[in-house]
C-alpha positions as CSV (number, residue, x, y, z in Angstrom):
1,M,-4.0,0.4,-2.6
2,I,-2.5,-3.1,-2.1
3,A,-2.0,-2.3,2.0
4,Q,-5.4,-4.0,2.5
5,E,-4.0,-7.6,0.7
6,Y,-0.8,-6.9,2.0
7,L,-2.4,-7.0,5.8
8,K,-4.2,-10.4,5.1
9,A,-1.0,-12.1,4.1
10,K,0.7,-10.6,7.3
11,Q,-2.4,-11.6,9.3
12,T,-2.0,-15.6,7.9
13,T,1.8,-15.4,8.8
14,L,1.0,-13.9,12.4
15,K,-1.6,-17.3,13.3
16,N,0.7,-19.2,13.0
17,N,3.0,-17.6,16.2
18,Q,3.8,-19.7,19.0
19,L,1.6,-18.0,21.2
20,F,-1.8,-19.0,19.5
21,H,-0.1,-22.7,19.1
22,K,0.4,-22.6,23.2
23,L,-3.1,-21.3,24.2
24,D,-5.3,-24.1,21.5
25,S,-2.9,-26.5,22.7
26,G,-5.1,-27.2,26.6
27,Q,-1.8,-27.3,28.2
28,Y,-2.2,-23.8,30.5
29,N,-5.1,-22.7,32.6
30,L,-6.8,-19.3,33.5
31,K,-3.7,-18.9,36.3
32,E,-1.0,-19.4,33.7
33,F,-3.1,-17.3,31.3
34,A,-2.6,-14.6,34.4
35,L,0.6,-14.6,33.6
36,L,-0.1,-13.4,29.7
37,A,-2.4,-10.6,31.0
38,H,0.2,-9.4,33.0
39,N,2.7,-9.6,31.5
40,I,1.7,-7.3,28.2
41,S,0.5,-4.2,30.6
42,F,3.2,-2.1,29.1
43,W,2.1,-2.2,25.7
44,V,-1.7,-1.7,26.5
45,M,-1.3,1.2,28.6
46,S,1.0,2.8,26.3
47,F,-1.5,2.0,23.4
48,Q,-3.7,5.1,24.0
49,D,-0.7,7.6,23.6
50,L,0.0,5.9,20.3
51,L,-3.2,6.2,19.5
52,R,-3.8,10.1,21.1
53,I,0.2,10.9,19.8
54,N,-0.5,9.3,15.9
55,L,-3.9,12.1,15.9
56,S,-2.3,15.3,16.8
57,Q,0.1,14.6,13.9
58,M,-2.7,14.4,11.9
59,T,-3.3,17.0,8.7
60,D,-6.8,16.6,6.8
61,K,-9.7,17.9,8.8
62,E,-12.1,15.6,7.4
63,Y,-10.0,12.2,8.1
64,Y,-9.1,13.8,11.3
65,Q,-12.5,13.8,12.6
66,I,-12.6,9.9,11.8
67,V,-9.5,9.0,13.4
68,R,-11.0,10.6,16.4
69,Q,-13.9,8.8,16.3
70,H,-11.7,5.7,15.9
71,L,-9.8,6.8,19.0
72,L,-12.8,7.6,21.1
73,E,-14.3,4.2,20.6
74,D,-11.0,2.6,21.9
75,V,-11.4,5.4,24.8
76,G,-11.3,2.9,28.5
77,H,-9.9,-0.3,27.5
78,E,-7.0,-0.1,29.3
79,K,-9.7,0.0,32.1
80,W,-11.0,-3.3,31.1
81,F,-7.5,-4.9,31.1
82,L,-6.9,-3.0,34.6
83,D,-10.9,-4.8,35.7
84,D,-9.8,-8.2,34.1
85,L,-5.8,-8.4,36.6
86,K,-8.3,-7.8,39.2
87,A,-11.0,-10.5,38.4
88,M,-7.5,-12.8,38.1
89,D,-6.4,-12.3,41.6
90,L,-3.2,-9.8,39.9
91,E,-2.1,-6.6,41.5
92,Q,-1.8,-4.3,38.9
93,P,1.9,-3.5,38.1
94,N,4.0,-1.3,39.6
95,L,7.4,0.2,37.5
96,Q,9.9,-2.3,38.8
97,V,7.7,-4.6,37.5
98,L,7.1,-3.0,34.1
99,Y,10.5,-2.4,33.7
100,S,11.9,-6.2,34.7
101,K,13.5,-8.5,32.2
102,P,10.1,-11.3,31.7
103,H,8.3,-8.1,30.6
104,A,11.3,-6.6,27.9
105,A,9.7,-8.3,24.7
106,V,6.8,-6.1,25.4
107,R,8.4,-2.8,25.8
108,D,10.7,-3.4,23.6
109,A,7.6,-4.2,20.8
110,T,5.6,-1.0,22.3
111,F,8.9,1.5,21.7
112,S,9.1,-0.5,17.9
113,L,5.7,0.3,17.7
114,M,5.3,3.9,19.0
115,S,8.3,5.0,16.2
116,E,6.1,4.4,13.8
117,V,4.0,7.0,14.6
118,F,6.9,9.8,14.7
119,Q,8.7,8.4,11.1
120,A,5.4,8.5,9.9
121,N,5.3,11.9,7.5
122,Y,1.2,11.8,5.6
123,D,-2.0,10.6,6.8
124,Y,-2.4,7.7,4.4
125,E,0.5,6.4,6.5
126,R,-1.0,7.8,9.8
127,I,-4.2,6.1,8.7
128,I,-2.4,2.5,7.6
129,I,-0.8,2.4,11.1
130,I,-3.9,2.2,12.7
131,L,-5.5,-0.1,10.4
132,T,-2.3,-2.3,10.8
133,L,-3.0,-1.9,14.9
134,E,-6.1,-3.5,14.4
135,S,-4.9,-6.2,11.9
136,A,-3.3,-7.6,14.3
137,G,-5.2,-7.2,17.0
138,H,-7.7,-9.2,15.5
139,I,-5.4,-12.0,15.1
140,F,-4.6,-11.8,19.3
141,F,-7.5,-11.4,20.2
142,E,-10.0,-14.1,18.2
143,N,-7.2,-16.7,19.5
144,V,-7.6,-15.3,23.6
145,T,-11.5,-15.2,22.9
146,N,-11.2,-19.1,21.9
147,F,-9.2,-19.5,25.0
148,V,-11.2,-18.3,28.0
149,E,-14.3,-19.3,25.8
150,K,-12.8,-23.0,26.0
151,H,-12.0,-22.3,29.1
152,N,-15.2,-21.1,30.7
153,Y,-13.8,-17.8,31.6
154,H,-15.8,-15.4,29.0
155,H,-17.6,-13.7,31.8
156,E,-15.4,-13.4,34.5
157,L,-13.3,-11.4,31.8
158,K,-14.1,-7.9,29.2
159,Y,-10.9,-6.8,27.6
160,F,-9.6,-10.6,27.5
161,S,-13.4,-11.2,26.0
162,N,-15.5,-12.0,23.2
163,H,-16.8,-8.4,24.7
164,H,-13.5,-7.2,23.4
165,L,-13.4,-9.1,20.2
166,G,-17.1,-7.9,19.4
167,L,-16.0,-4.3,19.8
168,E,-13.0,-4.0,17.6
169,K,-14.5,-5.8,14.8
170,S,-17.6,-3.0,14.8
171,H,-14.8,-0.6,13.8
172,E,-16.4,-1.6,10.0
173,L,-17.6,2.0,9.6
174,F,-14.8,3.3,10.1
175,E,-12.8,0.5,7.4
176,E,-14.8,1.4,5.3
177,E,-14.4,5.0,5.5
178,I,-11.2,5.1,5.4
179,Q,-10.8,2.6,2.9
180,A,-12.5,5.4,0.3
181,Y,-10.0,8.0,1.7
182,L,-7.1,5.1,0.8
183,N,-8.2,5.0,-2.7
184,N,-8.1,8.1,-3.5
185,F,-4.4,7.6,-3.2
186,Q,-2.0,7.1,-6.3
187,L,1.1,5.5,-5.0
188,N,4.3,5.7,-7.1
189,Y,6.8,2.7,-6.4
190,E,8.6,3.5,-3.7
191,E,5.7,4.9,-1.5
192,S,4.1,1.5,-2.2
193,N,7.5,0.8,-0.9
194,K,7.8,2.5,1.7
195,L,4.8,2.0,3.2
196,L,5.0,-2.2,2.8
197,N,8.0,-2.1,5.1
198,M,6.4,-0.2,8.2
199,I,3.8,-2.5,7.9
200,D,6.2,-5.7,8.2
201,R,8.0,-3.7,10.8
202,I,4.7,-3.0,12.6
203,F,4.1,-6.5,12.1
204,K,8.0,-7.4,12.9
205,A,6.3,-5.6,16.5
206,F,3.8,-7.7,17.4
207,E,6.4,-11.1,16.8
208,L,8.5,-10.1,19.2
209,M,5.6,-8.9,21.5
210,F,4.2,-12.4,21.1
211,N,7.2,-14.8,21.2
212,G,8.4,-12.8,24.8
213,L,4.6,-13.6,25.4
214,A,5.1,-17.2,24.8
215,I,8.3,-17.5,26.3
216,A,6.4,-16.3,29.7
217,L,4.0,-18.4,29.5
218,S,5.9,-21.2,29.1
219,N,8.4,-20.0,32.6
220,P,6.4,-18.6,34.3
221,P,7.9,-16.5,37.9
222,K,6.1,-16.0,40.6
223,L,3.1,-13.2,40.6
224,E,1.4,-11.5,43.9
225,A,-2.5,-11.9,44.5
226,A,-4.0,-8.7,45.1
227,I,-4.5,-7.6,48.3
């Protein structure tokens, strides 16, 4: 299956997103970075539901257990995120904030990503969804981790630090088992094309999300400190 090679190519494109150029520019400090963290709240809190729903639609018992183990390894990461907001003296976003205009790009991207779970018809599509999310996530966390380490913030944060990135990269056993599973599939042209289109849509959603974060980073509204 050519999905793995295609994911690497999409990662290369995603690395050039304007958000990562801004983070690497040296123009921003922790206070400004906190805006990025705040604005990604809708996705972080929805991600657990996406994994749960995707798992619930798996039909193969053996691979259900593999994917379930992957989900369990990601449980609780949203708590790290909320702790990071607190560490950066930010309130947890309320509903009015989450559904405000500055958060619109992240919401739109989240809805798009969630829709892929409901469009998937086969287990290999559901597994590729996970691998694609991991693939895009690695690019995001690698760049964010570089930023927080460069500014010596990594001791204060978990979700946005190497603490999280290291655990994400430790999913090697899952990826090996999944790759063995995918190698058993021989897809025809139509099926392969459908799979690649799905990967394109997922990366397009992340481009939308990251572009929205880049705009927010450049035009920060006032954020209230935690009480």
